[in-house]
DSSP file (Angstrom, degrees, kcal/mol; ACC not computed):
  #  RESIDUE AA STRUCTURE BP1 BP2  ACC     N-H-->O    O-->H-N    N-H-->O    O-->H-N    TCO  KAPPA ALPHA  PHI   PSI    X-CA   Y-CA   Z-CA
    1    1 A M              0   0    0      0, 0.0     2,-0.3     0, 0.0    42,-0.2   0.000 360.0 360.0 360.0 133.6   17.5    0.8  -43.0
    2    2 A K  E     -a   43   0A   0     40,-0.9    42,-2.5    12,-0.0     2,-0.5  -0.720 360.0-148.8-100.5 149.3   20.4   -1.6  -43.0
    3    3 A L  E >   -a   44   0A   0     -2,-0.3     3,-1.1    40,-0.2    42,-0.2  -0.975  28.0-113.5-115.2 130.6   22.8   -2.2  -40.1
    4    4 A E  T 3  S+     0   0    0     40,-1.5    47,-0.0    -2,-0.5    46,-0.0  -0.320  94.5   8.0 -61.9 139.9   26.4   -3.1  -41.0
    5    5 A N  T 3  S+     0   0    0      1,-0.2     2,-0.5    40,-0.0    -1,-0.2   0.765  89.4 143.3  62.5  30.8   27.5   -6.6  -40.0
    6    6 A E    <   -     0   0    0     -3,-1.1     2,-0.6     2,-0.0    -1,-0.2  -0.894  32.9-168.6-103.0 127.7   24.1   -7.8  -38.9
    7    7 A N        +     0   0    0     -2,-0.5     2,-0.3     2,-0.0     0, 0.0  -0.891  26.8 160.7-113.9  98.3   23.0  -11.4  -39.6
    8    8 A L        -     0   0    0     -2,-0.6     2,-0.1     4,-0.1    -2,-0.0  -0.885  40.3-124.9-122.5 147.3   19.3  -11.5  -38.9
    9    9 A N    >   -     0   0    0     -2,-0.3     3,-1.3     1,-0.1    -2,-0.0  -0.475  41.3-104.9 -75.5 162.6   16.5  -13.8  -39.8
   10   10 A E  T 3  S+     0   0    0      1,-0.3    -1,-0.1    -2,-0.1    -2,-0.0   0.802 121.2  52.3 -61.4 -27.8   13.6  -12.0  -41.5
   11   11 A S  T 3  S+     0   0    0      2,-0.1    -1,-0.3     0, 0.0     2,-0.2   0.587  92.0  94.3 -86.3  -9.2   11.5  -12.2  -38.3
   12   12 A E  S <  S-     0   0    0     -3,-1.3    -4,-0.1     1,-0.0     3,-0.0  -0.559  72.3-130.2 -86.1 147.9   14.2  -10.7  -36.1
   13   13 A T        -     0   0    0     -2,-0.2     2,-0.1     1,-0.0    -4,-0.1  -0.816  30.4-112.0 -92.8 131.5   14.3   -7.0  -35.3
   14   14 A P        -     0   0    0      0, 0.0     2,-0.4     0, 0.0    -1,-0.0  -0.384  35.9-167.7 -64.1 139.0   17.7   -5.4  -35.8
   15   15 A K        -     0   0    0     -2,-0.1     2,-0.3   -12,-0.0   -12,-0.0  -0.985  17.3-127.7-129.5 140.0   19.4   -4.3  -32.6
   16   16 A L        -     0   0    0     -2,-0.4     2,-1.4     1,-0.1     3,-0.1  -0.675  15.5-132.2 -84.2 137.7   22.4   -2.1  -32.1
   17   17 A N    >>  -     0   0    0     -2,-0.3     3,-1.4     1,-0.2     4,-0.6  -0.730  26.3-171.8 -85.6  89.8   25.3   -3.4  -30.0
   18   18 A I  H >> S+     0   0    0     -2,-1.4     3,-1.0     1,-0.3     4,-0.8   0.820  79.0  60.1 -58.9 -34.7   25.6   -0.2  -28.0
   19   19 A D  H 34 S+     0   0    0      1,-0.2     3,-0.3     2,-0.2    -1,-0.3   0.837 106.5  48.0 -62.5 -31.3   28.8   -1.3  -26.3
   20   20 A A  H <4 S+     0   0    0     -3,-1.4    -1,-0.2     1,-0.2    -2,-0.2   0.575  97.8  72.6 -83.3  -9.9   30.5   -1.6  -29.7
   21   21 A V  H X< S-     0   0    0     -3,-1.0     3,-1.3    -4,-0.6    -1,-0.2   0.823  78.7-154.6 -79.3 -31.7   29.3    1.9  -30.9
   22   22 A S  T 3< S-     0   0    0     -4,-0.8    -3,-0.1    -3,-0.3    -2,-0.1   0.856  70.8 -49.9  57.8  38.7   31.6    4.0  -28.7
   23   23 A G  T 3  S+     0   0    0     -5,-0.4    70,-2.2    69,-0.1     2,-0.3   0.273 122.7  53.6  91.3 -11.7   29.2    6.9  -28.7
   24   24 A C  E <   -B   92   0A   0     -3,-1.3     2,-0.3    68,-0.3    68,-0.2  -0.999  51.0-161.2-154.9 157.2   28.5    7.3  -32.4
   25   25 A L  E     -B   91   0A   0     66,-2.6    66,-3.1    -2,-0.3     2,-0.5  -0.770  26.9-121.6-121.6 171.1   27.4    5.6  -35.6
   26   26 A Y  E     -BC  90  45A   0     19,-2.7    19,-2.3    -2,-0.3     2,-0.5  -0.981  21.7-156.2-122.0 125.0   27.9    6.7  -39.2
   27   27 A A  E     -BC  89  44A   0     62,-3.1    62,-2.5    -2,-0.5     2,-0.7  -0.852   8.0-147.5-103.6 129.8   24.9    7.4  -41.4
   28   28 A F  E     -BC  88  43A   0     15,-2.8    14,-2.8    -2,-0.5    15,-1.2  -0.878  26.8-169.1 -91.9 120.3   25.1    7.2  -45.2
   29   29 A L  E     -BC  87  41A   0     58,-3.0    58,-2.1    -2,-0.7     2,-0.4  -0.832  11.1-168.5-115.4 149.2   22.6    9.7  -46.5
   30   30 A Y  E     -BC  86  40A   0     10,-2.3    10,-2.1    -2,-0.3     2,-0.5  -0.999   9.1-164.7-138.1 139.0   21.3   10.3  -50.0
   31   31 A N  E     -B   85   0A   0     54,-2.7    54,-2.2    -2,-0.4     3,-0.3  -0.968   3.8-165.7-123.9 112.9   19.3   13.2  -51.4
   32   32 A C  S    S+     0   0    0     -2,-0.5     2,-0.3     6,-0.4    -1,-0.1   0.691  83.3  20.7 -74.9 -18.5   17.7   12.3  -54.8
   33   33 A C    >>  -     0   0    0      5,-0.2     4,-2.3     1,-0.1     3,-0.6  -0.780  62.0-164.7-152.5 104.3   16.9   16.0  -55.6
   34   34 A I  T 34 S+     0   0    0     49,-2.2    50,-0.1    -3,-0.3    -1,-0.1   0.659  91.4  50.4 -65.7 -14.7   18.7   18.8  -53.9
   35   35 A H  T 34 S+     0   0    0     48,-0.4    -1,-0.2     1,-0.1    49,-0.1   0.761 127.5  14.2 -92.9 -28.0   16.1   21.3  -55.0
   36   36 A E  T <4 S+     0   0    0     -3,-0.6     2,-0.2     2,-0.0    -2,-0.2   0.387 115.6  57.3-131.1   2.6   12.9   19.6  -53.9
   37   37 A S     <  -     0   0    0     -4,-2.3     2,-0.3    -6,-0.0    -6,-0.1  -0.662  63.7-128.7-129.0-178.4   13.7   16.7  -51.6
   38   38 A S        -     0   0    0     -2,-0.2    -6,-0.4    -8,-0.1    -5,-0.2  -0.794  40.0 -75.0-127.9 173.0   15.4   16.1  -48.3
   39   39 A W        -     0   0    0     -2,-0.3     2,-0.4    -8,-0.1    -8,-0.2  -0.378  41.1-161.4 -69.0 143.8   18.1   13.7  -47.0
   40   40 A A  E     - C   0  30A   0    -10,-2.1   -10,-2.3    -2,-0.1     2,-0.6  -0.986  21.2-121.7-125.2 138.7   17.2   10.0  -46.5
   41   41 A T  E     + C   0  29A   0     -2,-0.4   -12,-0.2   -12,-0.2     3,-0.1  -0.702  28.8 177.6 -79.0 121.2   19.2    7.6  -44.4
   42   42 A V  E     -     0   0A   0    -14,-2.8   -40,-0.9    -2,-0.6     2,-0.3   0.857  63.5 -14.5 -90.1 -43.1   20.2    4.7  -46.5
   43   43 A S  E     -aC   2  28A   0    -15,-1.2   -15,-2.8   -42,-0.2     2,-0.4  -0.992  54.2-133.0-158.8 158.5   22.2    2.8  -44.0
   44   44 A L  E     -aC   3  27A   0    -42,-2.5   -40,-1.5    -2,-0.3     2,-0.3  -0.905  25.6-171.5-115.0 145.6   23.9    3.0  -40.5
   45   45 A H  E     - C   0  26A   0    -19,-2.3   -19,-2.7    -2,-0.4   -42,-0.0  -0.968  32.7-138.3-139.6 151.4   27.4    1.7  -39.9
   46   46 A Y  S    S+     0   0    0     -2,-0.3     2,-0.3   -21,-0.2   -22,-0.1   0.726  94.1  45.0 -77.0 -23.3   29.8    1.2  -36.9
   47   47 A S  S  > S-     0   0    0    -21,-0.1     4,-1.7     1,-0.1     5,-0.1  -0.912  74.5-134.3-124.5 151.0   32.7    2.6  -38.9
   48   48 A K  H  > S+     0   0    0     -2,-0.3     4,-2.6     1,-0.2     5,-0.2   0.869 109.9  57.1 -65.3 -36.7   33.1    5.7  -41.1
   49   49 A E  H  > S+     0   0    0      1,-0.2     4,-2.2     2,-0.2    -1,-0.2   0.890 105.0  50.9 -62.3 -40.0   34.9    3.5  -43.6
   50   50 A G  H  > S+     0   0    0      2,-0.2     4,-2.2     1,-0.2    -1,-0.2   0.896 111.5  47.3 -64.2 -41.0   31.9    1.2  -43.9
   51   51 A A  H  X S+     0   0    0     -4,-1.7     4,-2.2     2,-0.2    -2,-0.2   0.900 112.4  49.2 -67.4 -40.7   29.6    4.1  -44.4
   52   52 A E  H  X S+     0   0    0     -4,-2.6     4,-2.4     2,-0.2    -2,-0.2   0.868 109.8  51.9 -67.2 -35.6   31.9    5.6  -47.1
   53   53 A K  H  X S+     0   0    0     -4,-2.2     4,-2.4     2,-0.2    -2,-0.2   0.930 110.2  48.3 -64.5 -45.3   32.1    2.2  -48.8
   54   54 A A  H  X S+     0   0    0     -4,-2.2     4,-2.2     1,-0.2    -2,-0.2   0.894 111.7  50.9 -61.1 -39.8   28.3    1.9  -48.9
   55   55 A M  H  X S+     0   0    0     -4,-2.2     4,-2.7     2,-0.2    -2,-0.2   0.926 110.2  48.4 -64.3 -45.0   28.1    5.5  -50.3
   56   56 A Q  H  X S+     0   0    0     -4,-2.4     4,-2.4     1,-0.2    -2,-0.2   0.886 111.6  49.9 -64.0 -38.9   30.6    4.7  -53.1
   57   57 A E  H  X S+     0   0    0     -4,-2.4     4,-2.1     2,-0.2    -1,-0.2   0.910 113.0  46.7 -64.7 -41.9   28.8    1.5  -54.0
   58   58 A H  H  X S+     0   0    0     -4,-2.2     4,-2.3     2,-0.2    -2,-0.2   0.914 113.2  48.7 -64.3 -43.8   25.5    3.4  -54.2
   59   59 A K  H  X S+     0   0    0     -4,-2.7     4,-2.3     2,-0.2    -2,-0.2   0.884 110.3  51.3 -65.2 -39.0   27.0    6.2  -56.2
   60   60 A Q  H  X S+     0   0    0     -4,-2.4     4,-2.6     2,-0.2    -1,-0.2   0.905 110.0  49.2 -65.7 -40.8   28.6    3.8  -58.6
   61   61 A K  H  X S+     0   0    0     -4,-2.1     4,-2.6     2,-0.2    -2,-0.2   0.912 111.0  50.1 -63.7 -41.6   25.3    2.0  -59.2
   62   62 A A  H  X S+     0   0    0     -4,-2.3     4,-2.5     2,-0.2    -2,-0.2   0.894 111.4  49.0 -62.8 -39.6   23.6    5.4  -59.8
   63   63 A L  H  X S+     0   0    0     -4,-2.3     4,-2.8     2,-0.2    -2,-0.2   0.907 110.5  50.3 -66.6 -41.5   26.4    6.3  -62.3
   64   64 A D  H  X S+     0   0    0     -4,-2.6     4,-2.2     2,-0.2    -2,-0.2   0.922 112.2  47.4 -61.1 -43.6   25.9    2.9  -64.1
   65   65 A D  H  X S+     0   0    0     -4,-2.6     4,-2.3     2,-0.2    -2,-0.2   0.910 112.1  50.3 -63.0 -42.5   22.2    3.6  -64.2
   66   66 A F  H  X>S+     0   0    0     -4,-2.5     4,-3.1     1,-0.2     5,-0.6   0.931 111.8  47.1 -60.5 -47.1   22.8    7.1  -65.5
   67   67 A N  H  X5S+     0   0    0     -4,-2.8     4,-1.5     1,-0.2    -1,-0.2   0.862 111.7  51.0 -65.3 -35.6   25.2    5.9  -68.2
   68   68 A E  H  <5S+     0   0    0     -4,-2.2    -1,-0.2    -5,-0.2    -2,-0.2   0.890 115.7  42.3 -66.7 -38.4   22.8    3.1  -69.2
   69   69 A M  H  <5S+     0   0    0     -4,-2.3    -2,-0.2    -5,-0.2    -1,-0.2   0.920 134.4  15.9 -74.8 -44.4   19.9    5.7  -69.5
   70   70 A Y  H ><5S+     0   0    0     -4,-3.1     3,-1.9    -5,-0.2    -3,-0.2   0.737  83.8 136.3-106.0 -27.5   21.8    8.5  -71.3
   71   71 A G  T 3<<S-     0   0    0     -4,-1.5     3,-0.3    -5,-0.6    -3,-0.1   0.270  88.1  -9.0  20.7-109.8   25.0    6.8  -72.6
   72   72 A D  T 3  S+     0   0    0      1,-0.2     2,-0.3    -4,-0.1    -1,-0.3   0.502 131.4  66.9 -90.1  -5.2   25.6    8.0  -76.1
   73   73 A D    <   +     0   0    0     -3,-1.9     2,-0.8     1,-0.1    -1,-0.2  -0.485  53.0 137.8-118.3  61.3   22.2    9.8  -76.4
   74   74 A N    >   +     0   0    0     -2,-0.3     3,-1.9    -3,-0.3    -4,-0.1  -0.568  15.5 161.3-103.7  66.6   22.5   12.7  -73.9
   75   75 A E  T 3  S+     0   0    0     -2,-0.8    -1,-0.2     1,-0.3    -5,-0.0   0.725  73.7  50.2 -63.3 -22.8   20.9   15.3  -76.1
   76   76 A F  T 3  S-     0   0    0     -3,-0.2    -1,-0.3     2,-0.0    -2,-0.1   0.387 108.4-123.2 -96.6   3.7   20.1   17.6  -73.2
   77   77 A D    <   -     0   0    0     -3,-1.9    -2,-0.1     1,-0.2     2,-0.1   0.870  39.4-173.7  58.3  41.7   23.7   17.4  -71.8
   78   78 A F        -     0   0    0      1,-0.0     2,-0.4    -8,-0.0    -1,-0.2  -0.389  13.4-142.2 -63.1 143.7   22.6   16.1  -68.4
   79   79 A K    >   -     0   0    0     -2,-0.1     3,-1.6     1,-0.0     4,-0.3  -0.926  21.6-108.2-111.4 134.1   25.5   15.8  -65.9
   80   80 A F  T 3  S+     0   0    0     -2,-0.4   -17,-0.1     1,-0.2   -18,-0.0  -0.367  99.7   3.9 -61.9 133.0   25.7   12.9  -63.4
   81   81 A G  T >  S+     0   0    0     -2,-0.1     3,-0.9   -19,-0.1    -1,-0.2   0.501  87.3 130.4  75.5   5.1   24.9   13.9  -59.9
   82   82 A E  T <  S+     0   0    0     -3,-1.6    -2,-0.1     1,-0.2    -1,-0.1   0.830  83.2  25.0 -62.1 -33.2   24.1   17.5  -60.8
   83   83 A H  T 3  S+     0   0    0     -4,-0.3   -49,-2.2   -51,-0.1   -48,-0.4   0.158 118.1  63.7-119.9  17.9   20.8   17.5  -58.8
   84   84 A E    <   -     0   0    0     -3,-0.9     2,-0.3   -51,-0.2   -52,-0.2  -0.876  60.3-160.5-134.9 168.2   21.5   14.8  -56.2
   85   85 A D  E     -B   31   0A   0    -54,-2.2   -54,-2.7    -2,-0.3     2,-0.3  -0.995   7.5-160.1-153.0 154.7   23.9   14.4  -53.4
   86   86 A W  E     +B   30   0A   0     -2,-0.3     2,-0.3   -56,-0.2   -56,-0.2  -0.959  20.2 159.5-131.7 147.8   25.5   11.8  -51.1
   87   87 A C  E     -B   29   0A   0    -58,-2.1   -58,-3.0    -2,-0.3     2,-0.4  -0.988  32.7-131.0-161.0 165.8   27.2   12.2  -47.7
   88   88 A V  E     -B   28   0A   0     -2,-0.3     2,-0.4   -60,-0.2   -60,-0.2  -0.991  28.0-175.1-120.2 130.4   28.3   10.4  -44.5
   89   89 A E  E     -B   27   0A   0    -62,-2.5   -62,-3.1    -2,-0.4     2,-0.3  -0.948  26.2-117.9-126.8 148.4   27.4   12.0  -41.2
   90   90 A T  E     -B   26   0A   0     -2,-0.4     2,-0.5   -64,-0.2   -64,-0.2  -0.673  25.8-159.1 -81.4 135.8   28.3   11.1  -37.6
   91   91 A V  E     -B   25   0A   0    -66,-3.1   -66,-2.6    -2,-0.3     2,-0.3  -0.973  13.2-134.7-119.2 119.8   25.3   10.2  -35.4
   92   92 A E  E     -B   24   0A   0     -2,-0.5     2,-0.6   -68,-0.2   -68,-0.3  -0.543  14.4-144.6 -73.5 133.4   25.7   10.5  -31.6
   93   93 A V        -     0   0    0    -70,-2.2    -1,-0.0    -2,-0.3    -2,-0.0  -0.891  13.2-153.1-101.9 120.4   24.3    7.5  -29.8
   94   94 A L              0   0    0     -2,-0.6   -71,-0.0     1,-0.1   -70,-0.0  -0.662 360.0 360.0 -92.3 147.5   22.7    8.5  -26.4
   95   95 A P              0   0    0      0, 0.0    -1,-0.1     0, 0.0   -77,-0.0   0.492 360.0 360.0 -68.7 360.0   22.5    6.0  -23.5
């Protein structure tokens, strides 16, 4: 799990700056199969805009991968994102 704006060495444990959180964080969530899987937290962010940016970057990479895989040869007429989903949710931070 990544934390926005964290500069850590590999040996350091990520810590939230609770004073900067103001009661909530924003989680970018991804579900790789809406029929058989559940949501996974991809990253946490201090701002909703940061979480939405991470979601759009992830979605664009998934679209690029989809186009590379199926591009001109989509004989089964697969639709991008048809069985997966992305979202941003607010997470309350308790003291």
